[in-house]
C-alpha positions as CSV (number, residue, x, y, z in Angstrom):
1,M,-56.1,-30.1,-46.1
2,I,-52.6,-29.0,-47.1
3,K,-53.0,-25.7,-45.3
4,R,-53.9,-27.4,-42.1
5,T,-50.8,-29.6,-42.5
6,V,-48.6,-26.7,-43.1
7,K,-50.1,-24.8,-40.0
8,R,-49.5,-28.0,-37.8
9,I,-45.9,-28.1,-39.0
10,I,-45.4,-24.5,-38.2
11,K,-46.9,-25.0,-34.7
12,I,-44.6,-28.1,-34.1
13,I,-41.6,-26.1,-35.1
14,I,-42.5,-23.2,-32.8
15,L,-43.3,-25.7,-30.0
16,A,-39.9,-27.4,-30.6
17,A,-38.2,-24.0,-30.4
18,I,-39.7,-23.1,-27.2
19,L,-39.0,-26.6,-25.6
20,F,-35.3,-26.3,-27.0
21,G,-35.0,-22.8,-25.3
22,I,-36.4,-24.1,-22.0
23,V,-34.1,-27.1,-22.0
24,S,-31.1,-25.0,-22.9
25,G,-32.1,-22.4,-20.1
26,I,-32.1,-25.3,-17.6
27,R,-28.8,-26.6,-18.7
28,A,-27.4,-23.1,-18.3
29,C,-28.7,-23.1,-14.7
30,V,-27.0,-26.2,-13.5
31,A,-23.6,-26.1,-11.8
32,P,-20.6,-25.6,-14.2
33,P,-18.8,-28.8,-15.3
34,K,-16.4,-30.0,-12.9
35,E,-13.4,-29.0,-15.2
36,Q,-14.4,-25.4,-14.7
37,T,-13.7,-25.5,-11.0
38,P,-10.2,-27.1,-10.7
39,E,-7.7,-26.8,-8.0
40,I,-5.1,-24.5,-9.2
41,P,-1.6,-25.8,-9.5
42,Y,0.6,-24.7,-6.6
43,S,3.3,-23.5,-8.9
44,D,1.0,-20.9,-10.6
45,V,1.0,-18.5,-7.7
46,Y,3.6,-19.7,-5.4
47,N,7.2,-18.9,-6.5
48,G,9.0,-20.3,-3.6
49,F,10.3,-18.7,-0.4
50,S,12.6,-19.1,2.4
51,T,11.1,-18.8,5.8
52,V,12.5,-16.2,8.3
53,P,11.8,-16.6,11.9
54,E,10.2,-13.6,13.8
55,P,13.0,-11.4,14.9
56,V,14.0,-10.9,18.5
57,L,14.9,-7.3,18.6
58,Q,16.9,-5.5,21.5
59,C,15.1,-2.1,20.8
60,K,12.6,-0.7,23.1
61,A,9.7,-0.7,20.5
62,A,9.2,-1.6,16.9
63,V,6.5,-1.8,14.3
64,L,6.5,-3.3,10.8
65,M,3.7,-2.6,8.4
66,D,2.8,-3.5,4.8
67,Y,2.6,-0.3,2.8
68,D,-0.2,-1.3,0.4
69,T,-2.6,-2.7,2.9
70,G,-1.6,-1.1,6.2
71,T,-1.4,-4.6,7.6
72,V,0.7,-4.6,10.9
73,L,3.2,-7.6,10.6
74,Y,5.2,-7.2,13.7
75,T,5.1,-5.2,16.9
76,K,7.0,-4.7,20.0
77,N,5.8,-2.3,22.8
78,A,4.0,-0.4,19.9
79,E,2.1,2.0,22.1
80,E,5.0,2.9,24.6
81,I,5.7,6.7,24.4
82,I,9.2,7.5,23.3
83,P,10.8,10.8,22.1
84,P,11.1,10.5,18.3
85,A,14.4,12.6,18.3
86,S,15.2,13.6,14.7
87,M,12.5,11.5,13.1
88,T,10.4,14.6,14.1
89,K,11.7,16.2,11.1
90,L,9.4,13.9,9.0
91,M,6.6,16.1,10.2
92,T,8.4,19.3,9.6
93,T,9.1,18.0,6.0
94,Y,5.5,16.9,5.7
95,L,4.3,20.5,6.2
96,V,6.6,22.0,3.6
97,M,6.0,19.3,1.1
98,E,2.3,19.9,1.3
99,K,2.9,23.4,0.2
100,V,5.1,22.1,-2.6
101,K,2.6,19.9,-4.0
102,S,-0.1,22.5,-3.8
103,G,2.2,24.9,-5.7
104,E,2.5,27.4,-3.0
105,L,6.3,26.6,-2.8
106,D,8.7,25.5,-5.4
107,L,11.8,23.0,-4.8
108,D,13.9,25.2,-7.0
109,Q,13.1,28.6,-5.4
110,D,15.7,30.3,-3.5
111,I,15.3,30.7,0.3
112,V,17.1,33.3,2.3
113,V,18.3,31.8,5.6
114,P,16.8,33.7,8.5
115,P,19.0,34.7,11.6
116,E,17.0,32.0,13.7
117,A,18.4,29.3,11.5
118,D,22.1,30.3,11.6
119,F,24.1,27.1,12.5
120,E,25.8,28.9,15.4
121,R,22.5,29.4,17.1
122,A,21.6,25.6,17.1
123,P,21.4,23.8,20.5
124,Y,24.6,22.1,21.7
125,R,25.3,18.7,20.1
126,S,23.0,19.4,17.2
127,S,23.5,17.7,13.9
128,L,24.0,20.5,11.3
129,M,23.7,21.4,7.7
130,Y,26.0,24.6,8.5
131,I,24.0,27.2,7.0
132,R,24.5,31.0,7.7
133,A,22.1,33.7,8.2
134,G,21.4,35.7,5.0
135,Q,22.6,32.7,2.7
136,R,20.4,32.1,-0.2
137,I,19.8,28.3,-0.8
138,K,17.4,26.4,-2.9
139,L,14.5,24.8,-1.1
140,R,15.5,21.4,-2.6
141,D,18.9,21.7,-1.0
142,L,17.4,22.9,2.3
143,L,15.2,19.9,2.5
144,T,18.0,17.5,1.6
145,G,20.1,19.1,4.3
146,L,17.1,18.5,6.7
147,M,16.5,14.9,6.0
148,V,20.0,13.7,4.8
149,T,22.3,15.5,7.2
150,S,19.5,16.0,9.8
151,G,20.4,19.6,10.2
152,N,18.6,21.2,13.1
153,D,19.6,24.5,11.6
154,A,17.8,23.4,8.4
155,A,14.8,22.5,10.5
156,M,14.6,26.0,11.9
157,A,14.8,27.4,8.4
158,V,11.9,25.3,7.3
159,A,10.0,26.1,10.4
160,M,10.4,29.9,9.7
161,L,9.4,29.3,6.1
162,V,6.0,27.3,6.7
163,G,5.0,28.9,10.0
164,G,6.7,32.3,10.1
165,S,8.1,31.3,13.5
166,R,9.3,28.4,15.4
167,D,6.3,28.2,17.7
168,A,3.8,28.7,14.8
169,C,5.4,25.8,13.1
170,V,5.3,23.6,16.1
171,E,1.5,24.5,16.5
172,M,1.0,23.5,12.7
173,M,2.8,20.1,13.4
174,N,0.5,19.2,16.3
175,Q,-2.6,20.3,14.4
176,K,-1.5,18.1,11.4
177,A,-1.1,15.2,13.7
178,K,-4.6,15.6,15.1
179,Q,-5.9,16.0,11.6
180,L,-4.2,12.7,10.6
181,G,-5.9,11.0,13.6
182,F,-2.8,10.5,15.7
183,S,-3.4,10.9,19.5
184,S,0.0,10.1,20.9
185,F,2.0,12.8,19.0
186,V,3.2,15.8,20.9
187,F,5.7,18.1,19.2
188,T,7.5,20.9,21.1
189,D,10.2,21.8,18.5
190,P,10.6,21.3,14.7
191,A,14.0,19.4,14.9
192,G,13.3,16.9,17.6
193,Y,16.2,17.8,19.9
194,E,13.8,18.2,23.0
195,E,12.8,15.1,25.0
196,T,9.3,16.5,25.4
197,N,8.5,15.4,21.8
198,Q,6.6,12.2,22.0
199,V,5.1,9.6,19.8
200,N,4.6,5.7,19.9
201,A,6.1,3.4,17.3
202,L,2.6,2.2,16.0
203,E,1.2,5.7,15.3
204,F,4.6,6.9,13.9
205,C,4.8,3.9,11.6
206,Q,1.2,4.8,10.4
207,F,2.4,8.4,9.9
208,C,5.4,7.2,7.8
209,R,3.1,5.2,5.6
210,I,1.0,8.4,5.0
211,Y,4.1,10.4,4.3
212,V,5.2,8.0,1.6
213,Q,1.8,7.8,0.1
214,N,1.7,11.5,-0.3
215,F,5.3,12.2,-1.3
216,I,6.6,8.8,-2.7
217,E,7.7,10.7,-5.9
218,Y,10.1,12.7,-3.7
219,L,11.9,10.0,-1.9
220,D,14.9,10.1,-4.3
221,V,15.2,13.7,-3.6
222,L,14.7,13.8,0.2
223,T,15.7,10.4,1.7
224,N,17.4,8.2,-0.8
225,Q,20.8,9.9,-0.9
226,E,23.8,8.3,0.9
227,A,25.4,11.6,1.3
228,F,24.6,15.4,0.8
229,K,27.3,17.6,-0.8
230,M,27.2,21.4,-0.5
231,G,30.2,23.3,-1.7
232,S,33.3,21.2,-0.5
233,R,31.4,19.8,2.5
234,S,30.0,16.3,2.3
235,I,27.9,14.8,5.0
236,N,26.8,11.1,5.1
237,N,23.3,10.2,5.5
238,S,22.9,8.5,9.0
239,N,20.7,5.7,7.5
240,D,23.3,3.2,7.1
241,L,21.0,0.8,5.2
242,L,21.0,3.0,2.2
243,G,23.1,1.3,-0.4
244,R,23.6,-1.6,1.8
245,Y,20.0,-3.3,2.0
246,A,18.4,-3.6,-1.5
247,G,15.3,-1.6,-1.8
248,V,15.8,0.8,1.1
249,D,14.9,4.4,0.0
250,G,14.0,6.0,3.3
251,L,13.2,7.4,5.8
252,K,14.8,9.1,8.8
253,T,16.9,8.3,11.8
254,G,17.0,10.1,15.1
255,Y,19.0,10.2,18.5
256,I,18.8,12.0,21.8
257,D,20.1,10.6,25.1
258,E,16.4,10.2,26.5
259,S,15.2,8.1,23.6
260,G,18.2,6.2,22.3
261,Y,18.8,5.5,18.6
262,N,15.7,5.5,16.3
263,I,15.0,4.8,12.7
264,S,12.2,4.8,10.4
265,L,12.6,2.7,7.2
266,T,10.7,2.1,3.9
267,A,11.9,-0.4,1.3
268,E,10.4,-1.9,-1.9
269,R,11.3,-5.3,-3.3
270,D,9.3,-7.1,-6.2
271,G,6.3,-5.0,-6.0
272,M,6.0,-5.1,-2.2
273,R,6.8,-2.2,0.0
274,L,7.3,-2.2,3.8
275,V,7.4,0.6,6.4
276,A,9.1,0.2,9.8
277,V,9.9,2.1,12.9
278,I,12.5,0.9,15.5
279,M,12.9,3.1,18.6
280,G,15.0,3.1,21.7
281,I,18.3,1.1,20.7
282,K,21.0,1.7,23.4
283,A,24.4,0.4,23.5
284,K,27.8,0.9,25.2
285,D,29.0,3.2,22.6
286,I,27.9,5.1,19.3
287,M,29.3,2.6,16.9
288,N,27.8,-0.4,18.5
289,A,24.4,1.4,18.8
290,K,24.5,2.4,15.0
291,L,25.5,-1.1,14.1
292,M,22.7,-2.7,16.2
293,R,20.1,-0.1,14.6
294,M,21.3,-1.2,11.1
295,E,21.1,-4.9,12.1
296,E,17.6,-4.8,13.6
297,G,16.4,-2.6,10.6
298,A,17.7,-5.4,8.3
299,S,16.3,-8.2,10.3
300,L,12.8,-6.6,10.6
301,L,12.6,-5.9,6.7
302,S,13.9,-9.3,6.0
303,Y,11.3,-10.9,8.1
304,G,8.6,-8.9,6.2
305,F,9.9,-9.6,2.7
306,H,10.4,-13.3,3.3
307,T,7.4,-14.2,5.4
308,F,4.6,-12.2,3.8
309,R,3.1,-11.6,0.4
310,T,0.9,-8.7,-0.8
311,F,-1.1,-9.2,-3.9
312,F,-4.3,-8.3,-5.7
313,P,-6.3,-11.4,-6.1
314,V,-6.9,-12.5,-9.6
315,L,-9.2,-15.3,-10.6
316,P,-7.2,-18.5,-10.5
317,A,-8.8,-19.8,-13.6
318,P,-10.9,-18.3,-16.6
319,V,-14.5,-17.6,-15.8
320,N,-17.2,-16.6,-18.2
321,V,-20.8,-15.3,-17.4
322,P,-23.6,-16.4,-19.6
323,V,-25.4,-13.8,-21.5
324,F,-28.6,-14.2,-23.3
325,G,-29.8,-12.7,-26.5
326,C,-26.4,-11.5,-27.5
327,A,-24.1,-12.0,-30.4
328,S,-22.1,-14.1,-27.9
329,D,-23.3,-16.7,-25.4
330,S,-20.9,-15.5,-22.6
331,V,-18.2,-12.8,-21.8
332,P,-15.1,-13.3,-19.7
333,V,-15.0,-11.7,-16.3
334,A,-12.3,-10.3,-14.1
335,V,-11.9,-9.1,-10.5
336,A,-12.2,-5.3,-10.2
337,G,-11.1,-2.8,-7.4
338,N,-7.9,-1.9,-5.8
339,E,-7.8,-3.5,-2.3
340,Q,-4.9,-5.7,-1.9
341,I,-4.3,-8.7,0.5
342,C,-1.3,-9.3,2.7
343,I,-0.9,-12.8,4.3
344,P,2.0,-14.9,5.2
345,Y,3.4,-17.3,2.5
346,S,2.7,-20.1,4.8
347,Q,-1.2,-19.6,4.6
348,L,-1.5,-19.2,0.9
349,Y,-2.7,-22.8,0.6
350,K,-5.7,-21.8,2.7
351,L,-7.0,-19.2,0.1
352,S,-10.2,-19.7,-1.6
353,W,-12.3,-18.0,-4.2
354,N,-16.2,-17.9,-4.2
355,V,-17.6,-16.4,-7.4
356,S,-21.1,-15.5,-7.6
357,L,-22.5,-14.6,-11.0
358,A,-25.4,-12.4,-11.9
359,K,-28.3,-14.2,-13.6
360,G,-30.5,-13.2,-16.7
361,I,-27.8,-10.8,-18.3
362,K,-29.2,-9.8,-21.6
363,R,-26.4,-7.3,-22.6
364,A,-23.0,-6.6,-21.2
365,A,-20.6,-3.8,-22.0
366,A,-17.0,-3.9,-21.1
367,G,-16.5,-2.9,-17.3
368,D,-20.2,-3.8,-16.3
369,Q,-20.4,-5.5,-12.9
370,V,-21.6,-9.0,-13.6
371,G,-21.1,-10.6,-10.0
372,S,-18.8,-10.7,-7.0
373,C,-15.9,-12.6,-5.7
374,T,-15.2,-13.3,-2.1
375,V,-11.7,-14.2,-1.1
376,S,-11.4,-16.2,2.0
377,L,-8.6,-17.5,4.1
378,D,-9.4,-20.8,5.8
379,G,-13.1,-20.1,5.3
380,N,-13.0,-16.6,6.7
381,P,-13.8,-13.9,4.3
382,L,-10.8,-11.5,3.7
383,A,-12.5,-9.2,1.1
384,I,-15.3,-9.0,-1.4
385,Y,-14.6,-7.7,-5.0
386,P,-16.8,-6.8,-7.9
387,L,-16.6,-8.9,-11.0
388,V,-16.7,-7.0,-14.2
389,A,-17.1,-8.0,-17.9
390,E,-13.7,-7.9,-19.6
391,E,-15.3,-7.4,-23.0
392,G,-18.7,-6.5,-24.2
393,T,-21.1,-8.2,-26.7
394,G,-23.4,-6.8,-29.1
395,Q,-27.1,-7.5,-29.6
396,G,-28.0,-10.8,-31.1
397,S,-30.4,-11.7,-33.9
398,L,-34.1,-11.7,-33.5
399,W,-34.0,-15.4,-33.1
400,R,-31.2,-15.3,-30.4
401,R,-33.1,-12.5,-28.5
402,L,-36.3,-14.6,-28.5
403,T,-34.7,-17.9,-27.3
404,G,-32.3,-16.0,-25.0
405,S,-35.2,-14.4,-23.2
406,I,-36.6,-17.9,-22.6
407,K,-33.4,-19.2,-21.3
408,A,-32.9,-16.2,-19.1
409,L,-36.1,-16.9,-17.3
410,G,-35.1,-20.3,-16.2
411,Q,-31.5,-19.5,-15.2
412,K,-30.8,-20.1,-11.5
413,N,-28.1,-18.4,-9.4
414,S,-24.7,-19.8,-10.2
415,A,-21.5,-19.9,-8.3
416,L,-17.9,-21.2,-8.7
417,N,-15.4,-22.2,-6.0
418,F,-11.7,-22.3,-6.5
419,S,-9.1,-23.4,-4.0
420,L,-5.3,-23.5,-4.4
421,A,-3.7,-26.9,-4.5
422,F,-0.8,-26.1,-2.0
423,P,1.2,-28.9,-0.3
424,R,0.5,-29.3,3.3
């Protein structure tokens, strides 16, 4: 009699445990409590801004681009073909810097100036570094003379170095342009003094972004110098925004009569980098043209920095994913990946996050994908990111594994939605 009673009690306990597991599993499946899906305070992600109207530029063509995402933020006659003038030297520099990064050349090695690069053989009205045939010069100084002083003589020396001849270097420049996917580029000399060189502002801006991506660690050496000194001679950088507009550290100016005044720019502020190209500025005299180039460059950069924000989306509130049969009941998750988003400040309030969590997770290690996060703007998806466990959890006791398996069977798909409470 006593044995039967004990057996009944054991059966009741087991049945109660099973029922408890089922009920807990059902509770785990229902939507998260309302307090887990709050509207995020506006001040948490919005630090204030001053609106800047879209600039009205007098140049012939212009493009502004976000560096991290490649998002085009402003265009004017973006596909019109215009001679790049001395901005051509960016491609010449690109070729030699590839050899530097591969170890084939060293910035500190000495280069003997070939006869073809003697400054007295440069075309009429050339900008010059004033190097002489037979002169020994470090590659670092030669490139600085090429980019800062825009020396056509330095361009010829670099062309001979990378190609063995002027024509071979030009062929390499055109091959590299095709390799990078640019169809508008045509180069006919390594310095850019011929009007037969051609690009459009959109593709040249894309090229500038690639240039910075590949050689960003060399900007201080090649383009972020206000003047170049060699012996007793000092020549100012024609990029007048250096030292005058905070964050500018490149890239290259250019001028020939056929194109007018051109400039390619890059600048970084508060973690956001921009790339810009302005082409075809013309004025009644040189001083006015240079002033206009500087003003329009500053206007375009200011528009970008004050109007747009580039960021990597972080979950607006803590999120945990349920795990079953583990030492913990849940683990915190985070957005993974590296794709950034660039949108106007004025549209931040339209952002929303949809978090989809995997179900039936019985063990999670740090870095394991446990769901996905879709970031949308005004209901339209911008990007989908994996969600990963921020920390792992060990295996639970036998009892937790038993009840956890039961809970996992009954778990439904779960999702969280977040929106930002921006003022309208």
